[in-house]
C-alpha angles and dihedrals in degrees: 000000000000115000136174143111121319114276096024093122101254094141092041089053092056091049091047091052090052093050094045093051092048091049090063115109091212096063113133095181124024117243114235123202116213118184114212119197118224090244091058098054091106089066094057098095090053091049095056096072097059092041093052090055095048121101092233140079117241141209110200105203128195115185122206094005114189139147133214120228092256096041117117099183089098085078091065090048091051091050091050094048093047092043097220118241095337095048127231113308113258092229095059130078126177122221122185134180 
């Protein structure tokens, strides 16, 4: 979780990390950046299966993540982060601002 005032470069930092890692000559598996919109968080648990089987490493990135007091989509995020019974795939990391 990256937090700070608006305009501080949080999203730019995530994109710069992605570009820097992929610029390395010693990369055995490319790093893919997938942006997840807040409204699509409930699809994260379904997404983990295909990502786990892919020959890449992934950053799942959610920009401006927030929840309302009556919002229950945080449960899908929690399930995706914990990985359920199988656990979170080792080739996936989640970044949120």
